[in-house]
N, C-alpha and C positions, 0 to 999 in steps of 0.2 A: 733787412731782406724783404722784398715785397712778397705778399702772399702767393702771387701767381708763379713765383720762382720755385715754389715747392713742387710744382706739377711739371713733369717732363713728359708731356702728352705725346702719345703716338697717334696711330690711326683712330679716327673717331667717326663712328656711324651716325651719331646723333644730329638731328636737325638743328638742335639748339647750338649755342656757342660752346666753348670749352668748359662751361660750368659743369662740375662733376656730379655724377650720381652719388647718392649716399645709401649704403646698405648698413643698417644698424641691427645687430643681432644681440638680443639680451636673453641670457640664461637665468633661470629661476632657482635660487638657493645653491648655485654652484660655488664651491669653496675655493679659496686661493690656491690650494695645492691639489685640486682635482684634476688638472691637466698635466700631461707629460712635460710640457714646456715650463711648468711651474714646479715640477719636482715629483710628480706621481710616477711610481714604478708599477702600480697595479692597473690603473686605467690606461688604455691605449687611445691616443687622440692625435693621430697622425696628420689629420687635415688642419686642425687648429694649430698644431706644432708647426706645420708648413706655413700657415699664415703668420705665426710669430717669427719664422725665419726670414720672411720677406717684408716684415713690417716693423712697427715700433712696439716694444714691450714695456709696460710700466709695472715695476715690482713693488711699488708703494701706492697703488691706487686704492681708493677707499669708496665704499658706498656711503650715501649721505645718512643712512640709518642702518641699524642692524636688522631691520625687517623691511618687508617688500614695498607696501604702498607708499610710504614716505619717500623712498628712494625713487620710485616711479614718478611721483609727483615732481621731485627735484629734477629729474632728467627732462620732464616736459616743460618746466618753467624756468630753469636756471637759478632756482631759489633754494635756500635751506628749508628743510621740512617745517621748522618752526614758523617761517613767514607765511606759509600756506595753511598753517595749523592742521597738518596731517602728520601726526607724530606716532601713530600706531597703524598696524595693518587694519584694513577696513572690513568689518566694523569694530574690530578689537574684541577683547574679552576682559574688560576691567572687573575684577572680582569684588564683591562687597563684604567679604569676611577677612580682609587683610588690614594691616596697620594703616595703609594709606589708600586713598581713593584717587585714581587717575583723573587728569583733567579731561574735559569734554572737548574732543577734536573733531574736525570735519570728516564726513563720510564720502565726500566727492571732491574732485578737483573743480574749483570755481570756474565758471565759463568766462569770468572776467579776466582771467589769465591769458596772456598771448602765448599760446603753446608753440613749441618748436615746430610742430607740424603746420600750424597756421601761418607762421612766418615763411616757411618754405613754400607753401601753396600760394601765398601772396607773390612769391617770386617765381611762379610758373612751374613748380614742381608738381608732378603727379604723386600723391601721397597715399601710401598703402600700409595697413596694419594687419597683422596676423598673430593670434595667440592671446596671451594673458594681458588684461588691461588692469582691473582692480583698482579703478580710481573713480567709482561711482556707478550708480544704477541708471535705469532709463532716463534719458535726457542728458546724461553725462558720459555717454560712450564715446569711443574713438571718433565716430562720424560726427559727433557734436564738438570735437576738439581739433578739427583741421584735417582729418583723414578722409580721403575720397572713398576708400574701401575699408571694410572691416570684416575679417574672417576669424571669428572665435573670441573677440574681445567683449567681456561683459563684466558684471559686478563680482563674480566669484574669483577667489584667489587660487583655487585648485580645480583641476578638471572635474566637473560635477559627475560625469559618467566614467571617470577614469580615463586611461590612455588608450583603450580599445573602443571602437565604434560598436554600439551607438554611444554618442558622446553626451547626450542630454544637455547640449549647449544651444541656447536660443539664437546664437549668432553664427552657428556652423551646422550646415546640413550633414546629416550622418552619412558616412561612407559605407562601403561594403563591409560585411562582417569580418572582423580580424584586422581591419585597417588601424595602423598605429598613429596616434595623434601627432607626433613629431614628424612623421612622414608626411601627413596630410597638410600640415601648416607649411611645410617646405614645398609640397606640390603647388599650393596656392601661390606661394611666393614666386616660384619659377614661371608660372603661368603669367603672372603680373609682369615680371621682367621681359618675357618674350613679347608680350602685347605692347609694351612701352619702351622697347629698346631704342626707338627713335626720338624719344623724349627724355628730358631730364626727370629723374624720379628719386623719391625718398622711400625706401622700403624699411619698415620697422617690423622686424621678425622677433616677436617676444615669446619664446618657447616657454611652455609650462614646465617642461623638464628643467631640473630634476626634483621638483616639488613633490611632496607626498600627494596621493598615494604611490608608494614605490611598487611599480608594476614592471617586471622585467620585459625587456624586448626579446621576444622569442627567437629572433634571428641571432642574437649574440649571447644569450644567457649561458649556453653550454660552453662557450670559449672561456667564460670567467669561472664558471664551476670548475673546469679542468685546470685552469690557471691557479685557482685558489687551492686545489688539492695538492699542488706541487710546491706549495709554500710551507716550510716547517713553522710550527707554532702559529697557525693561521687563525686561531680562535679570537674572536672580538675581545679586545681589552678595554676596560673602562677605568677611569680614575675620578675621585670626587671633585666637583667644582661647586663650591658653596653647598646648596642643597640639592644640586643635581649631579649627574654623571656624564662625563665626556669620553667619547670613543677615542682610542688612542692609535688605531691602525686601520687602514683601508682593507676591508675584508668582507664586503657585501657584494656578492656577484650580481644581484638584481639591480643594485644601484649602479654598479659599474657597466651593465648592459645599457642602462639609460643614458649614461655619459657617452658610451660608445656610439649609440643611436644618434645622439645630438651631434657628435663629431662627424658622423657619416653624412648627416644632412647638411651640416655646414660645408662639407666637401662638395656636395651637390650644387649648393649655391655658388661656390667658387668656380666650379666646372662650367656652369651655364654662362657666368660672367665671362669667362675665357672664350668659350665657344662662340659667343656673340661678339667677340672682339671689343668688349667693354672695359677690360682690365685697365687700360690706359686712362680711363676717364671715370673710375669708380673708387670712392673711398669706402673701405670696410671697417667697421668698428665692431668689436666683440667684447662683451663684459658681462657682469652679473649684478643682481639687484641687492645682494647681501652675502654674508658668509655662508658657509655649508652648515647643514643641520647635523651638528656633532654632539650637541648637549641637550639633554631632556631632564625634566624633573622626575620623570619615571619612565622605565622602559629603555630600550636600546635605540639610539639614533642610527640612521643609516650611513652616515658620513664621518670622515675624519679629516681635519685640516692641520694636523701636526705639521710643522713645529709650533704653529700658532695656538694660542690659549682659547678654550671654549669654542663657541661657534654662533650660528644664527641666534639672534635675540640678545646677544651680549655685546657690550662695548669694549670687551677685550678684543685683541687683533683678530681672532678667529671669527668674529661676528661682523667685522666691518672691512677687513682687507680682502680685496677681490682681484680677480684677473682683469686686465685691460689691455687689448691688443688693437692697434690701429694701423691699417695699411693705407698709405697714401701713394697715389700714382707717382712714379719716379724712382729711380735707383738710389738717389741720394739718401733715402731714408730707410734702407734695407738693414735689418738685423741689429737695430740699436736699442739699448736698454736705458731706462730712466728710473732712478730711485728717489726722485723727489715727489712728495705727496701731491696727488691730484684727486679730485673728488667728483662724484656723479654730477653735481650742478655745473661743473666745468665744461661738460660736453656740449651744452647748449651754445655758449658763445664760441667754442672751438669749431663746431660744425659750421656756424655761420661764417667765421673767418676763413676756414679751409675752403668754403664754397665761394669765397670772394664776395660775400654779402655784407651789408652794413650790419653791424652789431646793434643790439637793443639793450644798452646798459640799464635803462630804467626797468627792464623786465628781468634780465638775468643779473640781478643786483649782487648775488653771492658768488656767481660763477666767473671764473677767470679763464680766458683762452689760454690753451697750452701751446699755441703756435710759437710764441717766443721761446718756450722751452725746446721745442722741436728744432728751431732754428739756431740753437746753441746758447741761448740766453737763460733767463730765469723767469719765474712768475712772481709777482709781488704779493706774497701772502705770509703773514707772520704766524697764523695759528689756524687749526681746524677744530671744530667741536661737534659732538654728537649729543643729541638730547633725546633720551628715551624714558619719559616719566611714567611708564606703565609697567605692569606685571607682564610676564610672558612664560609660556609653557616650557621654556628652556630652563627655568628656575631663576631668571634674571628678576631683580626687583628694581623699582624705579631709581633712575639715576642718570648720569651724564658723564662725559669725558671730553678731554681737550688734549691736543697734541701741539707741541711747539718746540722746534729745534731738537727733535728726537726725545724730548721729555714728554711723558704722557701721565696725566692725572685722571683718575676715575673716581667719581663721587657716588656714594650709595645713600639715598635719602632715608631709608628705613632706619639705618643704624647711625647715620651722620659719619660714616667711616670714609676715609680717603686712602687710595693707594697711589703710589708713584713709581713709575718705571722709566729706565732709559732704554729706548729701543735700539740704540745704536749697538749696544752689546747684549741685549736681552730681548730679542724679538719674541721670545716665548712668555715674557712677563712673569718671570719666576721669582725675582728678587724685588720685594717691596722696599723702596728707598725713602718712604715718607718720613720716617723718623730720623734718618741720617741727613736729610735735606729739607728741614722745615721751611726755609726761606723760599725754596723752589715751589713747595706746595702752596704757600701764600701767593706767590707770583701767578701761578696757574689758576688758582681759585679766583683771583681778581680778574684775570683775563677772561676766564670762562663766564663769570657773572656779567662782565661787560658785554660779551658777545650774546648771551642769552637775553639781556635787556634790549639790546639793539634789534634782535629779531623777534622780539615780543613772545618769547618762549613761555609756555604755560606749565605750571607746576602741580604736582599732586598735593592734596590736603589731608590732614589727619582724619581718620575714620572714627567718629564719635561712637559708633556702635561696635567697635572692635573690642573683643575680650581676649586677653592673653590666654 
């Protein structure tokens, strides 16, 4: 099936040809089960649920990493984080008092990479960025990587002034007192759409939400406090996860209000696209950069991603399985679900193919277009791996994981332990099958090593100064 047959275009106001607009919405730390359409009964996300009803829902979508910067680099390059040597959040926090010392990775996305924005700009797209960047400091900002406009994207991974103005953000002018950051980023995005409705455009709206600090949206917090008060046994429950604790239930009204605010603003984006009659020529993609923050080495995390295990920072499913919804113009693709693994670096070639543009296989070397999957076929991938050779505040210790044919192996470098799970009947990774299936462990170990070598993955080393 030709790419163009994916689109059943209606009225189009654009001066350009039928080449579609692209609206890419990236949430920060949004967990797999944070949305109503992915199973949440506490959070209310009617707008994103509506997007899911009219689009394509991927139930086995994965982030390229269990933390943010590597995944963001992966989206921009179409490469596995190991290839660009960004394997930790920037600048990371490799401790010097642990058994292992993490490898030295890059603190910026190399300008030599041909970013997704640069390719689209070369093809006459107006390119716009708003929100969290976290891929380098001065000289490596969005405007240095192919974006015509940048509102709020700089080196920090969390909003330095919090979610209420003043923002203390060098790339965002403060708004009036009490303005909420999620609203402001959406305002800027809507202004861009209005001004460029007669051109083809790529809008990358990268919300800081729901990253810490957890600051309730004042318009929605009372709703969730009331809702929580009506739930029996609503106290936060935690269970041990190695040396950390994982929250088992969604019971944080402040966090819920932030999710609700994000959903409200996604609805505003969808509404302006409809009002300007751009719906028949606009691709909308919604996803997250990693799993929800449900596991911490100390304290109580704000989120829960049950039935998945652990959360952000872990190579268990809770840290890497994420929501992914894609709405493509045309009724032929409504309300379909896919359970085949797709990964963040697949979005680069997928966007190019959906836009009818020539792919760049020398750039997106790890990404595979999901268009054949959408068209009823398959994608030619035998395994996916995650490489996180750093310590993390979630209590994760350096390690890696690989998924192949529903079999998943997790390696822990401190202890040389391996865990094996079959996700086909154990999505919660509760039953370790490594002793029962030693041949499968060896097979996955061999494949993981092969993929790590092919991507030039860097490993931690023993800390000679470590004292037990």
